[in-house]
C-alpha positions as CSV (number, residue, x, y, z in Angstrom):
1,M,0.0,0.0,0.0
2,R,1.3,3.5,-0.7
3,P,0.6,6.6,1.5
4,R,-0.3,9.9,0.0
5,I,2.8,11.5,1.6
6,S,6.3,10.7,0.5
7,M,7.1,7.5,2.4
8,I,9.0,4.3,1.9
9,L,6.5,1.4,2.1
10,T,8.1,-1.7,0.7
11,A,6.5,-4.4,0.4
12,A,15.4,-20.4,5.2
13,M,17.4,-22.3,3.9
14,A,18.7,-25.6,5.4
15,T,22.1,-27.0,4.6
16,A,22.0,-30.7,3.9
17,A,24.6,-32.8,5.7
18,M,25.7,-36.2,4.2
19,V,26.8,-39.0,6.5
20,A,29.0,-41.5,4.7
21,V,28.7,-45.1,6.0
22,A,31.4,-47.6,5.1
23,P,30.3,-51.1,3.8
24,A,29.8,-53.7,6.5
25,A,30.1,-50.9,9.2
26,S,27.3,-49.6,11.4
27,A,26.8,-45.9,12.0
28,T,24.5,-43.9,14.2
29,V,22.9,-40.9,12.6
30,P,22.2,-38.1,15.2
31,N,18.5,-37.3,15.7
32,A,17.5,-40.2,13.6
33,V,14.3,-42.1,14.1
34,A,14.1,-45.9,13.9
35,T,11.7,-47.3,11.3
36,E,9.8,-50.7,11.3
37,G,12.3,-52.3,8.9
38,G,15.2,-51.6,11.3
39,G,16.6,-48.7,9.2
40,R,16.8,-45.1,10.3
41,A,15.0,-42.1,8.9
42,A,16.0,-38.5,9.4
43,A,14.3,-36.7,12.3
44,A,11.5,-34.3,11.4
45,K,12.6,-30.8,10.8
46,P,11.5,-28.2,13.5
47,P,8.7,-25.9,12.5
48,P,9.7,-22.7,10.8
49,S,10.4,-19.8,13.0
50,G,11.0,-16.1,12.7
51,E,12.8,-13.3,14.5
52,G,12.1,-9.5,14.6
53,G,13.8,-7.7,11.8
54,Q,13.9,-10.5,9.3
55,P,12.3,-10.1,5.9
56,I,9.1,-12.0,5.2
57,F,7.2,-12.5,2.0
58,A,3.7,-13.1,0.4
59,K,2.3,-13.7,-3.0
60,G,2.5,-11.0,-5.6
61,G,6.1,-10.1,-4.8
62,V,5.2,-8.6,-1.4
63,R,8.0,-8.1,1.0
64,C,7.6,-6.9,4.6
65,T,9.5,-7.3,7.9
66,L,8.7,-9.4,10.9
67,G,8.1,-7.0,13.9
68,F,7.9,-8.9,17.1
69,N,7.0,-12.4,18.2
70,V,4.1,-12.4,20.6
71,R,2.0,-14.9,22.4
72,K,-1.3,-15.6,24.1
73,A,-1.1,-18.4,26.6
74,D,0.7,-21.1,24.7
75,T,-0.2,-19.9,21.2
76,Y,2.5,-18.0,19.3
77,Y,2.1,-15.3,16.7
78,F,4.1,-12.5,15.1
79,I,3.2,-8.9,14.2
80,T,3.9,-7.3,10.8
81,A,2.6,-4.5,8.6
82,G,2.1,-3.1,5.2
83,G,1.5,-5.3,2.2
84,C,1.4,-8.3,4.6
85,A,-1.6,-7.0,6.4
86,K,-4.4,-8.8,4.6
87,S,-6.7,-11.2,6.5
88,G,-6.1,-14.8,5.4
89,Q,-2.8,-14.0,3.7
90,K,-0.1,-16.7,3.9
91,I,3.3,-15.4,5.0
92,Y,6.6,-17.0,4.0
93,A,10.2,-16.9,5.2
94,D,11.6,-16.9,1.6
95,P,10.9,-15.0,-1.6
96,G,10.3,-18.4,-3.4
97,L,7.3,-19.0,-1.0
98,T,8.5,-22.5,-0.1
99,V,8.7,-22.1,3.7
100,E,5.4,-21.0,5.2
101,L,5.6,-19.1,8.5
102,G,1.9,-18.6,9.2
103,T,-1.4,-17.0,8.3
104,V,-2.7,-13.4,8.9
105,V,-5.6,-13.8,11.4
106,S,-6.4,-10.1,12.2
107,V,-5.7,-6.7,10.8
108,M,-5.6,-3.4,12.8
109,N,-5.6,0.2,11.4
110,V,-5.5,-1.1,7.8
111,A,-1.8,-1.6,8.1
112,V,-0.8,-3.8,11.1
113,A,-1.4,-7.6,11.1
114,L,-1.3,-10.4,13.6
115,V,0.0,-13.7,12.0
116,V,-0.5,-17.1,13.7
117,Y,2.5,-19.4,13.2
118,V,2.2,-22.8,11.6
119,E,2.3,-25.3,14.6
120,P,1.3,-22.4,16.8
121,H,2.0,-24.1,20.1
122,V,5.7,-24.4,19.5
123,E,7.7,-21.6,21.3
124,R,9.4,-19.0,19.1
125,P,12.2,-16.6,20.1
126,G,11.3,-13.3,21.9
127,S,14.1,-11.3,20.2
128,V,15.0,-9.1,17.3
129,L,18.0,-9.4,15.0
130,G,21.0,-7.3,15.9
131,F,22.9,-7.6,12.6
132,P,25.0,-9.4,13.9
133,G,23.5,-11.5,16.8
134,S,20.2,-11.0,18.5
135,R,18.7,-8.6,21.1
136,D,16.3,-10.0,23.6
137,I,13.0,-8.3,24.1
138,T,11.5,-8.8,27.5
139,A,8.6,-6.3,27.8
140,A,6.6,-3.5,26.1
141,G,7.5,0.1,26.7
142,K,5.7,3.4,26.1
143,A,7.0,6.1,23.7
144,T,7.9,9.5,24.9
145,V,9.3,12.5,22.9
146,G,13.1,12.5,23.1
147,Q,13.3,8.9,23.9
148,P,16.1,6.9,22.4
149,V,14.9,4.3,19.9
150,C,16.4,1.8,17.5
151,R,15.0,0.0,14.5
152,S,16.0,-3.4,13.1
153,G,15.6,-4.0,9.3
154,S,17.1,-6.4,6.9
155,T,18.4,-3.8,4.4
156,T,20.3,-1.4,6.7
157,G,20.5,-3.4,9.9
158,V,20.0,-1.7,13.3
159,R,19.7,2.1,13.1
160,C,19.1,4.3,16.1
161,G,17.7,7.8,16.8
162,T,15.1,9.5,18.9
163,V,11.3,9.8,19.1
164,T,10.5,13.3,17.7
165,A,6.7,13.5,18.0
166,L,3.7,11.5,19.1
167,N,0.1,11.3,17.9
168,Q,1.0,11.6,14.2
169,S,-1.4,10.7,11.4
170,V,-0.6,9.3,8.0
171,S,-3.1,8.8,5.2
172,F,-3.3,5.7,3.0
173,P,-5.7,4.9,0.1
174,E,-7.3,2.4,2.5
175,G,-7.7,4.9,5.3
176,T,-5.8,7.1,7.8
177,I,-3.7,5.7,10.6
178,T,-3.6,7.9,13.8
179,G,-1.6,7.8,17.0
180,L,1.8,7.1,15.3
181,A,5.2,8.0,16.8
182,R,7.6,9.8,14.5
183,T,11.4,9.3,14.7
184,N,14.5,10.6,13.0
185,I,15.6,7.1,12.1
186,C,16.1,6.5,8.4
187,A,14.7,3.6,6.4
188,E,15.4,2.0,3.1
189,P,13.2,-0.3,1.0
190,G,13.2,-3.7,2.7
191,D,13.5,-2.2,6.3
192,N,9.8,-1.2,6.5
193,P,6.9,-1.9,6.7
194,G,6.8,-4.0,9.9
195,A,10.2,-3.3,11.3
196,P,10.5,-3.6,15.1
197,Y,11.3,-0.4,17.0
198,F,12.7,-0.9,20.5
199,T,14.8,0.6,23.2
200,G,17.1,-1.6,25.2
201,T,15.0,-4.8,25.9
202,L,11.6,-2.9,25.5
203,A,9.5,-3.2,22.4
204,L,8.2,0.2,21.4
205,G,6.3,-0.3,18.1
206,V,6.0,-1.7,14.5
207,G,7.2,0.4,11.6
208,I,4.7,1.8,9.2
209,G,7.0,3.6,6.8
210,G,9.1,6.7,6.3
211,S,10.6,9.3,3.9
212,G,14.2,10.1,3.0
213,N,17.0,7.5,3.0
214,C,20.0,6.4,5.1
215,S,22.5,8.4,3.0
216,S,21.0,11.8,3.5
217,G,18.8,11.2,6.5
218,G,15.1,10.5,6.9
219,T,12.0,10.2,9.0
220,S,10.1,7.1,10.0
221,F,6.9,6.3,11.8
222,Y,5.8,3.4,14.0
223,Q,2.6,2.2,15.5
224,P,3.1,2.1,19.3
225,I,3.3,-1.5,20.6
226,N,0.9,-1.2,23.5
227,E,-2.1,-0.3,21.2
228,I,-1.3,-3.4,19.1
229,L,-1.0,-5.7,22.1
230,S,-4.3,-4.5,23.5
231,A,-6.1,-4.8,20.2
232,Y,-4.9,-8.4,19.7
233,D,-4.9,-9.4,23.4
234,V,-1.4,-10.7,23.2
235,N,1.9,-10.1,25.0
236,V,5.5,-9.8,24.1
237,Y,7.9,-12.0,26.0
């Protein structure tokens, strides 16, 4: 979706390991599962998982960013935004759409989505990518003007700045989003929409878009996290 102001709104691979077994010799394959015929089959792969800041994809060439993993009791979800915010839409971990992460189950403010994971009762990490490494997220925080904030995105990594204004509105063809926080953090295509905004170990919000770039500077907006959590009745870790 494209806003009427100048904004950037952009839309897993496993490595196979071969175990050689010499003739007439026995070998144990780690994590193998015995079969009825006495042979061994490879263990089932773990369900696909995501982490805040990683790119995610949908049909039609859509690319967004995973915001935060959240949960309700023992059911796990993640939050995203932009072109991935359409009810019933399948979300994938790869641009070839071969690794399904989950399905959009709810949309808020025309641009923020809640996605339930495939195998939703399997725990997922409560962290965002640090490019390199990960940064743990333990709770939700409230935005204030002048507050330090960082954004994790797959194009430009982690970028930091400050919150410059609250209660901002941005108009889209589908409607107007109100109550946004504005920052002086730049964004490039592929960072937003959906990027996690945080300070320390506190989640602050999910990126909606921005203007400018990371060469000359820019502005970006995020939907405060507490409104999202309340609307979906979920919690960060």
